[in-house]
C-alpha positions, 0 to 999 in steps of 0.5 A: 499499499505504501508504494501505491501512494506514490502513483496517486496525485496529491489530492487523491492522496489526501483523500486516502489519508482522510479515509485512513484516519476515519477508520483507524486508531492510536499514536502521536500527532507529532513526536511531542503529541503526548503533552496534549493527549487526553487524560484517560482514567486508569484501568486496574492493572493489579495481578488478578488472584485465582481461586483455590479448590479447598482440600481438607485432611484430618487434624491428627499427628501428621506422622502417624502411620494410617496404613502400614503398606500402600499396595494401591491407588484407586482413583474415583471422580464422584463422592458416591462411587467411593466404597466404604471398604476399599476393593483390592487393587494394585498399583495406580488404577482408575475406577472403571466408571470414571474417565480421567485425563490423566489415563492418557498422560505418560508421566502420571503413573510413574510419578506416583509409583514411588508411594507404593510400598510405603507407609501412609501418614498425613504428611505423605498424603499432603505430599500426594495432593501437591504432586497430583495437583502439580501434574495437572497444573503443568497440563494447564488443568488448574482447579483440581481437588484431591481428597481422601474420603472416609473409607476402610483401607486395611487392605492396603488400597487407598481410594482418592477422590480426584475432581478434575474440574470441567467447566459446566457453565461460565457467566458474567454477573453484576454489571449495571452499566455494561452488558453481562452477555456482551462481556461473555464474548471472546472469554478464553474460559469455556464450558466443557473445558478443564479450568485453567487459571492462565486463561482466567488470568487472561480473561480478567486482565482483559475485562479490567482494561475498561477504567469503569469496571473491576472484575473478579473471579468466583469458581464453585463446584456445580454440585456437591461432590462433583468435579464439575465447575461453575465459573462466575465473573463478578463485575463491579462497575460504575457509571461509564463517564468521568470528567477531568480538569486540571493544570500543567506548566508544559508550555514553552517560554515563548507561548507561556508555561501554563496550560489548563485543561478540561475534558471527559471520557465515556467508557461504553460507546455503542454499548461495546466498552469503546472509550471516547475521550475529548480534551480541551487544553489551552493557555489561561487566556484562551487565546495564546494556545488552544488545543482540541484533542479526541481519542476513540478506542475500540476493543475487539474481544475475540482477538484481544486487540485494540484500534485506536483513533486520535486527532487534534487541532491547535491554534497558536497566537502568542503575539499579534503578528504571529499566528500558528495552526497545527492539526493531526490524526492517526491510528494504531492497531494494538495486538497483545503478543503474550501475557504471563501472570501469577499472584504477585507479577504480570508480564505483558508484551504488545505489538502495534502498528499505525499511521500518523499525519500532521500539518502545521505552519509553526514550531512555536510550541516546540521551542521555535519562533517561526510561523509561516503562511505555507504549511509543512505535512508529516506522514509517518508509519509507526511500528512499536513494541512494548514489554512490561513486568508489574509486580508487588515490589515494583515494575520494569517497562521497555518500549521501542518505536519506529517512525518511518516517513517515505515522503512525497505523501502529500502536497506539502510532504516533500523535502523542499517544504521540510527544508524551508520549515526548518531552515536546514538543508540536511532536513528531508521528507524521507527519514526514519527515527527510533525511540527506546525507553526503559522505565523502572521502579523498585520498592525497597524497605526504606525508599523507592527508586525510580529510574527512566532511560529515554533515547532517540536516533535518526537517519537524518536531520528532523523537523522540530516536531520530530526532534527530542525535546530537552527541558521540562517536567517530562525530560530534564527538570529546572528548565523550560519546556523545549529549552533545546531540541535535537535530532537524537540523544539520551535522557536519564531520570533518577528518583529517590522516593520516601515509601508511600504513606496512606491516610495522609490527608484522609481526615480532611478528605472525608469532609470535602464533597463529593469525596467523603463517600469515596474515602470508604473505597479508596486510599490516598497516597503521599510521597516525597522525592529527590531527583537528578535529571541529565539530557544529552542531545546531538544534531544529525550531520552528514560529517559526525565532526560537524554534529552539535551537541548540548547537555542539560542537568538538573536536580531538586525535590518534589512531592506526589499526592494521589487519592484513588483515580480522582486526584493527582498532584505532582510538584517539584523544584529543579535547580540547573546544574548546567547553564543552557546555551540560549541566553533568553533562558533563566539560568537558576531553576524553575518549579514544575506543577501538575494537577489532575482532578476527576469527578 
């Protein structure tokens, strides 16, 4: 499809782009678009807990000998098939009326033969339970009951009630604002199969992706003494709309650092758990800069994929004689490659592919001073990979994104306009750049350690919207946003945080409507931190000796407060350790403040 576009005239290419944007999904409108991306309520990413089938053993001395010599193990699948006096049997056998999965497993009987000929005690029965359950777990059958019902086993044969856990029914229950039957579509746990907690975890993680509901699982025997199971996904949901207001100082010095925003998210569009989000971000005067952002995320339960469409439109007028316009849109298809989850951790890998289109006639909001009547257009295909490990003691995240611009996609997407816009003859319309990010948080006994590394490399000089910005709360604190920008480089952020303290403002929040009722369900969290940020940027040049570089470094202190998903505040003050090259910028330091309030 990429090659076909070059044979289309510019008007037809523009129509194709428009159609793509109407049917497609997630990315950034320009490399800096995340500053204006809508604030989306956080979903529940806690590793799901799985139910365990309860097994009981008599409360007697675990070393007391119950059977002098075990001659045979006889497995039965229903309690009514247990004989009061054990029939004589040797070795590992299954009741003739039973139909066990293990009868086709070559590893089952050899693993249990070591118990034959040995005395039976409670300790031995406990070990036998664990070993049988582990064999089944390795075969992806998790909810297995191993019981030793009352019986006369003087002949040396021990009857074992083995409940393999076939699923009789699966239902989603409890949803008030979502459709229970629709949520059942695409579940991995299905009737007639054995219960596998891996599939169940995948289902819960998928259902919990929507921030307006949390789902837990309940598994019970369909009938007493039977191996059949009833699986119930218990939904706790809220009305799927949340409004957001906030303040953040991520503006540039040329357009004013202050930004205020307001928006809302609806989480059940068309009754299909689609997320629709709109956000207005502007300077306080509602004139210097005004940005409208929209995002629509569509989940596909059958394939566990997401399609996300986004778009934005911004106007800039920092002074009377300059006026800029920027609009963009794009899409990404996100596919989860694999997920591994247990009680204390969750690992996920996802792949994304998409397209972003941007038209602008100004670089004022990325640290520049330029506005023109003739715009420039970027058209990029994106490939992304993301890997996360979330655990009770922290997380590790790695992401990579490759941006490819073929050039010649539309009228203003060519090298001539790029060079005129950037004022740099090394800039061209066909280019690519790669971003890599490593993000780690480790919770220690007396502190938390947060470390982030971000890098960018390109094969060409870039226009300002694709360059790596240095300075600001998401880069090097203590400096203004976009104090400098380069074609590539490396940014390192290190934070040492005090342990989380809950209930810091709890008594106060209980008196503030509408949050006093929410205190029953959510905890607040407060942390102090100190930080060190270092950023190194370098411009691309045909001859590496001609490359220009810059280094910024800042250090300082800060504090964060959050109350459930409703309030998030982050304040920091950074001191500059190195002077910026631009004489117009302050050379001491500056504060950074972010406030997000949801209702």
